Structures are given as structure tokens and as C-alpha cells.
C-alpha positions, 0 to 999 in steps of 0.5 A: 505520430506515424507508427515505426512498426511497419518500417521496423518489420520491413527492415527485419524481413529484409535482413532475414532475406539477405541472411537467407540468400547468404546462407545455404539451406536457410529459408526465411519464413514469409509470415512469422513475426520477427523478433527483436533483442530486448533488454538484457537479452530478452526476446520481444515480439515485433508485433508491438501493435498488440500494445495500446500505448494510449495517448500523450495527455500526461504532463510528462509526455514527450520528455524522453522518459516513459512515465506509464507505470505499466512499463519498467526498465532503464528508459522508464522515469524514476517516479511512476504514478497511476495517473499516467497510465496509458498517457505517455504513448510516444516516449513509451513506444520509442523506449519499447522499440529501443529495448529500454523498457518492457511491460511489467508483466514481461518479467514473468520470463515468457518468450513467445508463449513458452515459460522459462525462468529468467537467468540473472543475465536476463534481468535488468537489476538497475543500479544502487541508488536506493538509500537501502542499497548494499545492506544485504537485503534486496529492496527492489519490490519486483522480487520476493523471497527470504532474501528480500527486505520485509518492507518493499516500496515502489521508490526502490524499483531497480535501485538495489542492484548489487543486493538483488543480483546476489540474492537472486543468484543465491536463490533467496529471491525470485521475480514476483510471480515466478515460483514461490507461493501462489497468490489467491485465486480470483475465484476465492475472493469476494470482490463485492459489487460496483456501488462505489462512485469510482467503479468502472474507472479502470482503477481498483479503489478497494483498499483491501488490494495493493499494486500498480493498478490501484487508485492513488487515494483509497477510502475505507468506504469503498471496500468491496465496492469496485468489483469489476475494476479490481477483478480485472486488475487482479486477473491481469496481475496488476494488483494483489490482496494485501497479506495474500488472503481473501481479505473478507470481513466478518460476515454480518450474520456472524455478528451479534449486534444486540438490541436498541436499549442504548440511550443513543440508539437510532440516532444515525451513529453506531455507539457500540464500542466494539466498532470503529470507523467514520460511522461511529459516534465520537464518544463510545461507552462500554455500557453501550456494547451490543445496545445500538443494533439498528444503527450499527447494523446499517453502518456495517452494511454501508461499510462505514464501520468495521469490528475493531481488530477485524481480520486479525487471527490469534497468531497475529497477536502478541498475547504476552505472558501469564504474569498477572495476578489474575492470570488463568482465572477464566477472564481476560484481564488485558486492557487491550481487549474488550467483550463479554469475555473480558474482566469487568475491571481492567488495569493498565498494569495487566497489559500483555500479562494474561495470555492464556485467558485472553487467547482462549477468549479471543479464539472463542470470539468473546473478546476482540482487540480494542482501539487501544487509544487511551495513551498517556496523553489521554484518548481525546488527545492522541489516537494510537489506532489499532493493530491491523498492520501486517507488521503489528506486534513485531517490537518496532513502531511502523506508524509514520506519525512517530519518530525516534533513533531506535524503535522505529521500523526501517521503512514507514508506509502511509498505509500503516498510519494508525495501524500499529498501536501496541508497538508504538504505545509501548515505545512511547511509554519507554521513551524510545520514540515520540509523536512527530509534532505535526501529528500531535493534536496539541501542535495543531491546537497551538496554531496559527503558526508563524510562517514568515520565515518560510519561502513558499514559492508560487502557485505554478504547480498543476496541483496548486490550490487543491487544498493539499500541500504538494511541495515535497519539502513538507510532511504531515497529514496536510500533504498530498499522497504523492509528492513530486520533486517538480512541485518544489516551491510551486504550491504556495497557497496550499502549503502556507495554509497547511503550515499555519494550521499545523498540519504540515511542517518543513522536513527536518524542522 
């Protein structure tokens, strides 16, 4: 479409000349760019041709809303996905010119190169349509600070206006990136290399990062393997390191892999029970610890395994107390830990009851957090995962595979699946929460399930027949990562197959 910018500039220059003619002593600049009033009084340079709006290849192009996730404001669509980056040019350019959207990075308060902290009047807080609105916490992920909710999700962007405005005016939140703790510097991060198959595609595929520049699907095997994309997006402020640290794994030279004395050594799988990941054997035995060096070293270097509990610090772990009869004997008796510093016999009754010994052993590197997957249903029936979630050991279960009226975190994130084992196990044992049936292996094993009562609709979705259920009426491991309301009743074959296999259920069923 022909650009509206030259016309817009011409109109503004004309207004400047009229104003100059009517105002004694005023000289209109001949070459300075004009400025436009933007949302909430912010000033936007009229040089919009500095922005590459992309094209109109999004399925949502030309629907009157800006679907490009680089923009924010009342003119942006409620749901933004990375797949629409630079793919809704006409809508976004029109909204930008109208002042109903701004570039996400414009929220920093920059006006013509001079940084100024925005006032509340300069911020479009949106509305109160979030389910968490008016709960006394700011749930909008654009904000950070003690007044913000502990868990922030993209779906609440610009949807908790009253809480966020009050917190901003009270000084308990700021716009992310404005003041507060400085993020990690790119120079401090080991971005790795570009050996991922998804490298150099404009999205960051490294699961250590989070933000609008991330790929929609992240694989553990891509950690440290998409350096160029992730560095560029990190420096642009489109992604951050999860947890705000360097995200570095334990150096391979710091790991004692042992020898190859296991019966299963050199079989292409890592049999050392200190490791976890798709490169490990299905069955791991304590007797194989440090006895499958070649396999485990190769898998660790390939990124298909990590040390259990890797990246956790002693301060992240609730060691409990010293109420065990074996406390303070120089050995760690808590069955959550494994390693040469652990006692030869571990009892579940000593869980979280040998704090001093276990902390000392953990800090000395002679024990690590174990898989902790030997729950009441048995290790072959349900895998609780580990404690690598940011919210692990906070007394609430953050794993979305569980449900309950008490004990569950307020917001559940897909990224915390299998990453809050201790909390979730304790609450299951206490009867406060339960495994959602769609994640219980026993439910899938009881299939095929009768689907005759379900109206699956048709296959008119763009994502139909891709092996994932895209209908937002369903939940479970068989659904797509991103679900859109527009796909309701439009992915029949995929959803029927997943329903009968027991990997999805109707929400609320």
C-alpha cells in the first residue's frame, strides 16, 4: 500500500508554517522531523520509515488489529504470538500512525533520545479484564518490583490497570527495564554456538531464555546452540535470561564422570543415575554411579543430558531440619539427594530431616538433588521431575499437571511442568492436590477412551492434522503450546485421536 508517511509529514509541515505565519518570532524548522502525539501523551517521531513493518503474510493480517508482538497498546490484538512477528504490516502501521500502538521498546521512556522516567499519565495501563484484576497485585508483565505478582504471564498484558496504576503511583512497581536491578550483560553470558538446526532463523531457541523473541517450542537439546539469534535478541531487549543469571551449566571439566566399569557402559546411553535427560537409559541403578563415563560424557557434550539439580544453589533448597535420628553424623540421610556424601541406606521417613549434613554435602559437591520421582504410585507410574523451577520449595505446587483447591500456585506455567517435585509430592501425600487424570499414566493406559459424546467439529483450522490438538476446549500433553479461540471446533481429527489416546480431555470434564 502507498506509504502515508510523506502525506503525514507534509500536513505537519504545513501546520507548522501556518503556525509560524500567525506567531511573531516563531521560525518553523525546515529540516527537523515533525512529532506526533502518541498514546497517553508520549511523543513519537514522525520518521516511521525507520520501522520495518514487514508484510501482510499473517493469517490475521488486515483484520483491524495489530498482531505483531513487537507492538503494544489498545490497537494491538489481545493474543500475540511470535509467529506473527513482522507479518501484519498494514494493520500495525495504521495503528502506529494513529497512536494506538507503540513499539515495545518505546516503553523505556525515550523521547527523541533523551531518557526520562514515564509518569503514570504517560502509560496506557489498559483495562481490568484479567482474572487477577483488583487483587492488590500488579499482574501486567510489563511491570516489575515488589508490587508485582510473583508469576506474570503474557495473557495479562494491559489487563490489570487499577492494580498496576496504584502500584506504579506508590512506587512499588516500575516498567520493566526502567531502574531496578540491571539485567545480566551480554558479555557475561556464554551464548554457545550456532549448531542448532534452528540457528539464524530470527528467533531464540535456547531454553535458558524467555521473552517475546523466543521460539514457540523450546527443546533442551538447543541449550547453548543458537548464539547469534539469542545474542541479538538479548541485546535488543526482546529476551532475558530466566532467573536473571548466567544460565551456565556445570563445566564439563568440573564433572567426575568416573570410569566405564558398568555392565551397560558404551551402549550409547548414559546409565549414571546422577544425570537426567533424553540421553539417559530408561532404568537407572545406583550401582552405576560414575561407571559409564564415555556414554555420559558424550551425551553431556551433546546436550542430551544434564546433572540432576544442575544450576540449583544451596539457598534455593529447603533442607528442612535436623529431626532425623541420623542427623549430624557426617552423612546426608535425606532420600532427595544422591552422591558419595549420601548414606548407603536412605529412608523416606528422613526426607527433609537431615539439614546440616545435607547442606554441607551439597555445598561440598558430594551430593546433588536426585530425580525425586519415586512417589506413592511408584517410579514407573508417575515422574514428579525435579526442583529446577524458580518457584520450587515454596510450599505450593507449580506443576500444571496437578490440581487442587488448596496447595496449588495461583498461576501455572507450562515451563514449570516436572520442575517442582518436592512441593507437589508433599501436597499429593497430604491429600491436598491430585494428579490431573490426563497426566496420569494409568489414564492413558486405560484407553482407547470413548469419544462418542464429544462434538469435535471439523478440520478447518490452519493447524489441523499436524498431530497436535489445537482446539482450546481441550487440555493435556496432547495439545499445542499456543491455543487460539479461533480454532475452537476446527481441529477434529487431531483432537479426537488425542482424546481417545488419553492425552487430552475437555476442560472441566
